[in-house]
N, C-alpha and C positions, 0 to 999 in steps of 0.2 A: 591481604585484604584489599589493598588499593588496586591490585591487578584484577581481582574479580569485580570490583566496583566499576572499572572501565567497561568491562563487557556488559554488566548490568545496565549501566547508563546508556550504552549504545543500544542495547535491546529495547529499553523503555522508550528512548527517543524514536527509534525506528517503528516500534509498535504504535506509539501515539501519532506519529506523522502519517501513518497509513489510515488512521481513522479520520473522521471529519474534523478533528482538532487542527488548528493552524500551527503545526509544529514542523521542524525540519531536522532530519537525521543526517543529512549530508555533511553539515559542518562538524558534527561530532565524529563521524567516520574520518573525515579529512584530518582533523586534529589528532586522532589516535594513530592514523597512518604516518603523519609527520613526526609524531613522537617516537616512533620506531621501536617501542617496547613490546609490541604485540605482533603475533604472526598475522600476516595479511589475510591468509585463507581463513583464519579464525574470525577476524573482524568481518570479513565478507559473509561468512556463514551466520554469525550472530545478527548482523544487520538485516540480512535477507530473511532469516527466520522471524525476527520481530516484525518486519514490514509485511510479510505474508500473513502472519497471524492477525495483525491489525486489519488487513484487508478482509480476512475471514470474518472478523467482527462486523464489518460493513455488510458482507454477504448475508450474515445471520440477521442483521437488522432489516435488510431488504426483504428477506423471506417473510418477516413478520409485519412488514410495513402496510400491506394491503388491509390487514385487519383493522387498522386505525384510520384508514382513509375516510375523509368526510367529517371527521371530528373538528371542532372549532380550533383546538389547540394544535392540530396537525401542522408540522413545520413546512410542508411543501404543498403548494397549491395543486389542484387537480390538473390544471393546464401544464404546469411545470413537470409534474410527474408523467403526464401523457407525452410531453415532448421528449423526456429522457427515455421513456419506453419505446417511442417511435425511433429514436436515434439508435437505440440498442437493437431493435428489430431490423433496422436497415443495415447496420454494419455487423451485427451478430457478435458471436463469441470472440471473434478475432480482434474486436476492439479492446479486449482485455489485455492485449499486448501493449496498449497505451496506458495501462494502469500505473505506470511509473511517473507519468507526466503530472506536473503541478496543475492544480485547479480542476482538471477533468478526470484524473485517475481515481481519486477517492469516490466521487459520485458514480463512476463507471462500475466500481465494485459493488456499490449499493444497488444499482439498477440490475446488475447480474443476479443478485438475490431475488429482486422483485420478479425478474423474468424467469426464475426457477432454473438457472443454469446449474447443471449437475456439479456437485462439489468437486469430484475428481478432476473434471475438465477445468473448472474455475481455478483450483489450486495449481494445476499444471501450467496454465497460461500465465497466471499472475506470478508464479515462482520464476518462470523464464524471464518475464519482463523485468521484475525487480532485481533479480540476481545480475542480469545483464547491465542494468543501470549502475549498480554498485561496482561491478567489475570495471566498467568504462571509467567511472569516477576514480577508482583505485589506480588504474593504469595512468590516467592523466596526472593524478597527484604524484605518483612515484616517478613519473617521467620528469617532473620539475626538480627532483632532488639532485 
């Protein structure tokens, strides 16, 4: 049970960290890697899956965002949304390779939904970026052992 809880905790932290919530999954991954009780490949797979699915939630929110634009309670100003759309239009889908970065990665995935990025391309680029980030983190962590 405790074995499964570790994977579930990692999945939930990675999923939440990929949404617009201020969470961090890297610390959970590093702790589990240092514990040595779990296969590295399984931890990387679970973290990547959770993080990509969390980004997919942002993409879905972005797809429906335009519908609510202009309402008083809308959380993003028209100017800020236009700025994000302009940035995405300028740098395009390749900016999704930066979806792993703190502060800019989560909004990028939201803007990708607003810009109607095809889901297959979105998932491919985001999966590459997020799996590479976790792999580098794992290599650096295990190199310290």
